[in-house]
C-alpha positions as CSV (number, residue, x, y, z in Angstrom):
1,M,68.3,173.0,13.0
2,P,67.4,170.7,10.0
3,S,64.1,169.2,9.6
4,Q,63.3,165.9,11.0
5,I,63.4,164.1,7.6
6,V,66.9,165.6,7.1
7,I,68.1,164.4,10.5
8,E,66.7,161.0,9.8
9,C,68.4,161.0,6.3
10,G,71.8,161.8,8.0
11,K,71.5,158.9,10.4
12,A,70.6,156.6,7.7
13,L,73.5,157.6,5.4
14,A,75.8,157.3,8.4
15,A,74.5,153.9,9.6
16,Q,75.2,152.7,5.9
17,N,78.5,154.4,5.5
18,L,77.4,156.5,2.5
19,S,78.4,160.0,1.6
20,V,76.8,162.7,-0.5
21,A,77.8,165.8,-2.6
22,F,75.5,168.2,-4.0
23,A,75.4,170.4,-7.1
24,E,73.1,173.3,-6.1
25,S,71.4,176.3,-8.2
26,A,68.1,177.0,-6.7
27,T,68.9,176.2,-3.2
28,A,72.3,178.1,-3.4
29,G,74.0,176.2,-0.8
30,R,71.2,175.6,1.8
31,L,71.1,171.9,1.0
32,A,74.6,171.5,1.9
33,A,74.1,173.8,4.9
34,E,71.1,171.8,6.2
35,F,73.0,168.4,6.0
36,S,76.0,169.9,7.5
37,L,73.9,170.6,10.7
38,C,73.3,166.9,11.2
39,A,75.3,165.2,13.8
40,E,76.8,162.8,11.3
41,S,77.7,165.5,8.9
42,G,81.5,164.8,9.4
43,T,81.0,161.3,7.8
44,I,78.2,161.9,5.4
45,L,78.7,165.2,3.9
46,K,81.5,165.4,1.0
47,G,80.7,169.0,0.1
48,G,78.9,170.9,-2.7
49,L,79.2,173.3,-5.6
50,V,76.9,176.4,-5.9
51,C,76.1,177.2,-9.6
52,Y,73.3,179.5,-9.3
53,D,74.0,181.7,-12.4
54,A,73.8,179.7,-15.8
55,L,77.2,180.8,-16.8
56,L,78.7,178.9,-13.6
57,K,77.1,175.9,-14.9
58,Q,79.0,176.1,-17.9
59,T,82.3,177.2,-16.5
60,I,82.6,175.1,-13.4
61,L,80.6,172.0,-14.2
62,H,81.0,172.2,-17.9
63,V,77.2,171.8,-18.8
64,P,77.0,172.6,-22.6
65,A,75.9,176.1,-23.4
66,D,73.5,174.7,-25.9
67,M,71.8,172.4,-23.5
68,I,71.2,175.3,-21.3
69,Q,69.6,177.3,-24.2
70,K,67.5,174.3,-25.4
71,F,66.0,173.4,-21.8
72,T,66.8,176.4,-19.7
73,P,68.9,176.5,-16.6
74,E,66.0,175.3,-14.5
75,S,65.0,172.0,-16.0
76,A,65.2,168.3,-15.6
77,E,67.8,167.9,-18.2
78,V,70.3,170.6,-16.9
79,T,69.7,169.1,-13.4
80,Q,70.6,165.6,-14.2
81,E,73.9,167.0,-16.1
82,L,74.8,169.0,-13.0
83,A,74.5,165.8,-10.9
84,N,76.3,163.8,-13.6
85,R,79.3,166.1,-13.9
86,L,79.5,166.5,-10.2
87,Q,80.8,163.0,-10.0
88,S,84.1,163.9,-11.6
89,F,84.5,166.8,-8.9
90,I,83.6,165.4,-5.6
91,P,84.0,161.7,-4.8
92,A,81.1,160.5,-2.8
93,D,78.5,157.5,-3.0
94,I,75.5,159.8,-3.8
95,H,75.6,162.8,-6.1
96,I,72.7,165.3,-6.2
97,G,71.9,168.1,-8.6
98,V,69.1,170.7,-7.7
99,T,67.7,173.5,-10.0
100,G,64.4,175.2,-9.9
101,L,62.4,178.2,-9.4
102,T,62.2,179.8,-6.0
103,C,61.0,183.2,-7.2
104,P,60.1,185.1,-10.4
105,G,62.7,186.1,-12.9
106,G,63.9,182.8,-14.3
107,S,62.4,180.5,-17.0
108,E,58.9,180.1,-15.4
109,T,55.9,179.3,-17.6
110,T,52.4,177.9,-17.0
111,E,53.8,174.5,-17.2
112,K,56.7,175.5,-15.1
113,P,55.6,177.9,-12.5
114,V,57.4,179.5,-9.7
115,G,57.7,176.7,-7.2
116,T,58.9,174.1,-9.6
117,M,62.0,172.4,-8.3
118,F,64.0,169.7,-10.1
119,V,66.0,167.2,-8.3
120,H,68.6,164.5,-9.9
121,A,70.5,162.1,-7.9
122,Y,73.1,159.4,-8.8
123,F,73.3,156.3,-6.6
124,K,76.4,154.5,-7.7
125,D,75.1,153.5,-11.4
126,K,71.5,154.4,-10.6
127,S,70.0,157.5,-11.8
128,V,66.7,159.1,-10.2
129,A,64.8,162.1,-11.1
130,A,62.1,164.1,-9.2
131,R,60.2,167.1,-10.0
132,E,57.8,169.0,-7.8
133,V,55.9,172.3,-7.6
134,F,55.9,173.8,-4.0
135,K,54.1,176.8,-2.8
136,G,55.2,179.6,-0.5
137,S,58.2,182.0,-0.1
138,P,61.4,181.4,-1.6
139,E,62.7,180.1,1.6
140,E,59.8,177.8,2.2
141,I,60.1,176.4,-1.2
142,M,63.7,175.8,-0.7
143,L,63.1,174.0,2.5
144,Q,60.3,171.7,1.0
145,C,62.9,170.9,-1.7
146,I,65.4,170.0,0.8
147,D,62.9,167.6,2.6
148,M,62.2,166.2,-0.7
149,V,65.9,165.5,-1.4
150,A,66.3,163.7,2.0
151,K,63.0,161.6,1.3
152,L,64.3,160.7,-2.0
153,I,67.7,159.4,-0.4
154,L,65.8,157.5,2.2
155,Q,63.6,155.8,-0.5
156,E,66.7,154.9,-2.7
157,I,69.0,153.8,0.1
158,P,67.6,150.5,0.9
159,R,67.1,149.6,-2.9
160,S,70.8,150.4,-3.7
161,Q,72.3,148.8,-0.5
162,P,71.9,145.1,-1.6
163,E,73.2,145.7,-5.0
164,E,76.5,146.9,-3.1
165,K,76.7,143.7,-1.0
166,A,76.1,141.6,-4.1
167,A,79.0,143.2,-6.0
């Protein structure tokens, strides 16, 4: 069962007739899976792409290899690029990219320790980024990140909604 914040997010998206799509790396499809468990999933969830390996970020979403080399596969820059490029693959109102480090073996450093998660969201023409360092097991880090995504959506929906009506 999804967390309470994910359930609330699903209800809010459905109430505003908004849909969401995900480009996932570190969450490996768990983000889409959690949103699929919401009662409103049939109307809010468009789908997702799992690009866990850096090569898939390049071959599926066409993230430039030099960008991945310069910033690492788990970075704010690559996360933004995933969300941006997802827009041409899956039609939705909101496009979200997620990368990060749920366990050792990636690009962790003292400035970017294990537990660092990057989220980037596109709400129509608005772009929002988030970075957080979580503690716990890989699954706990993943679930905390999923809740962060739901909170981010809930924070941004009211702001983006009046713009839609004015357009």
